[in-house]
Steps between C-alpha positions, in 0.01 A plus 500: 500500500811463293487713185695240302253226593208720398670566165545124447132435574399781263726361229346153533149649484580723199651205315201277592732255676360262762478635856411298809427654840375352824387655828635855539664484156195688376632806682797502264272459198287790625804719565628424149162595353465179301169347615248758377220315323621159620338250733743420781506333838715581801510467874159631612657797681629618159154503337467877529840557335409268213170681449655847530757397236210447259480122514208276587583328828433125470383374837579131462571216744843521662615187316401621151654730238369716219643557152429809292697488177864458601438606861462227762416600858402328822404606853753309713742208528230226512439587134855419391396179321217664301702818443803315367285268285329800337830682454652196328209505254561870430868418441400229253657225706390143444575243769480137398547188707 
């Protein structure tokens, strides 16, 4: 755990800036203390860490993602499409053909 990375995550959370995490990324969110009161997904082995950090663990299919405010999380790489699509919405991105 790099102290500078934790500070960056905390800054983003304090400023209500969008954060996206997939798989074990929830461990960083837990270590930074920024998911209390949030609903978040992660790799299933990280469920206890998410819960102990004060978040509600979202047990969702491995190819899905969950958004809670400006936080977008997903359990593993098969969710990349859903995770990125939800994060783009949080960022306010509009993709047109």
